[in-house]
C-alpha positions, 0 to 999 in steps of 0.5 A, a space after each residue: 824660230 826665236 832670235 838666239 840671246 845676246 851676251 854681253 862682252 866684258 874685256 878685263 884690265 888684263 886682257 886689254 892690257 895684252 891688246 895693247 902689248 901686241 899693238 905696241 910689239 907689232 908696231 914698234 918692235 917689228 916696225 909694222 904699225 898698219 899690221 898691228 892696227 889690221 890685227 888688233 881691229 880683227 881681234 876686237 871684231 872677233 871678241 865682239 862677235 862672241 855676243 852671239 853663240 859664244 860657247 860655239 868654241 872649244 873648252 880649254 884642254 887644262 882640266 882646271 881651267 876647264 872646270 871653271 869654264 875657260 874656252 880658247 878661240 885661236 885668231 891668227 898666231 894668237 889665243 882669246 881666253 874667256 867665260 861666259 856667265 849663263 845667269 848675266 849672259 855675259 862673256 868675260 874676256 880674260 887674256 889674249 895671248 900669243 899662240 907660242 907662248 905657255 899660257 898656263 904660266 901667263 894664266 898663273 897655273 904652271 908649277 
């Protein structure tokens, strides 16, 4: 049996900013720098694991985002939003958001 195709993972500037914001919030606002380091490391590890079988995670429920191929990956109290590009064998991480937040609004889709 052949080895599965490996995808390249790209983190967009928005997702990178989200990860930095998560770290800052937990480290400074909650005064828990060790927790911030562990959580952000876990998020990056989860993102890097998308190099294999990225389509194993669910498409989002929102019809507009689903049509664009957005998938959602929960990690603790956060959601990783990404799409795959089959032609380029690439995973593009668009946002990493707190699960309690209105992700449609943050993705610019709420009315």
